[in-house]
C-alpha positions as CSV (number, residue, x, y, z in Angstrom):
1,M,36.2,-4.1,19.4
2,S,36.0,-4.5,15.6
3,S,33.1,-6.9,16.0
4,E,31.0,-4.4,17.9
5,V,31.6,-1.7,15.3
6,W,30.4,-4.1,12.5
7,Q,27.4,-5.0,14.6
8,F,26.5,-1.3,15.1
9,A,27.1,-0.6,11.4
10,G,24.9,-3.5,10.4
11,M,22.2,-2.4,12.8
12,L,22.4,1.1,11.4
13,V,22.1,-0.1,7.8
14,F,19.1,-2.3,8.8
15,F,17.3,0.7,10.2
16,V,18.0,2.8,7.2
17,I,16.8,0.1,4.8
18,A,13.7,-0.4,7.0
19,L,13.0,3.4,7.0
20,V,13.3,3.7,3.2
21,L,11.0,0.7,2.7
22,W,8.5,2.1,5.1
23,L,8.6,5.5,3.3
24,R,8.1,3.9,-0.1
25,I,5.5,1.3,0.8
26,V,3.4,2.9,3.6
27,Y,4.0,6.7,4.0
28,L,4.3,8.1,0.5
29,P,1.4,6.2,-1.1
30,G,-0.8,7.2,1.8
31,R,0.1,10.9,1.3
32,T,-0.5,10.6,-2.4
33,L,-3.9,9.1,-1.9
34,E,-4.7,11.8,0.7
35,R,-3.8,14.6,-1.7
36,W,-5.8,12.9,-4.5
37,Q,-8.9,12.6,-2.3
38,D,-8.5,16.3,-1.2
39,Q,-8.3,17.4,-4.9
40,R,-11.4,15.3,-5.8
41,G,-13.3,16.8,-2.9
42,R,-12.6,20.3,-4.1
43,V,-13.5,19.4,-7.7
44,R,-16.9,18.0,-6.6
45,K,-17.8,21.0,-4.5
46,E,-17.2,23.5,-7.4
47,P,-20.4,24.7,-8.9
48,H,-21.0,23.5,-12.5
49,R,-20.8,26.3,-15.0
50,P,-22.5,26.1,-18.4
51,G,-20.1,25.2,-21.1
52,D,-17.8,23.2,-18.8
53,S,-17.0,19.7,-19.7
54,P,-18.4,17.1,-17.3
55,S,-16.2,16.2,-14.3
56,W,-15.6,12.7,-15.7
57,G,-13.9,14.2,-18.7
58,R,-11.3,16.2,-16.9
59,N,-7.7,15.0,-16.5
60,F,-6.4,15.0,-13.0
């Protein structure tokens, strides 16, 4: 019985580690890029007002 408990615990730990790695490597960078692209799209669509600095000079 103890062997099955350790196997289950090991499998559970494996899935948790896989989930954390997937979040850090795949999901979160994709969301960050998505938000960055959304922000860039809004900035480009804004009309240019006289006296504003050029868009390449803004800090994002």
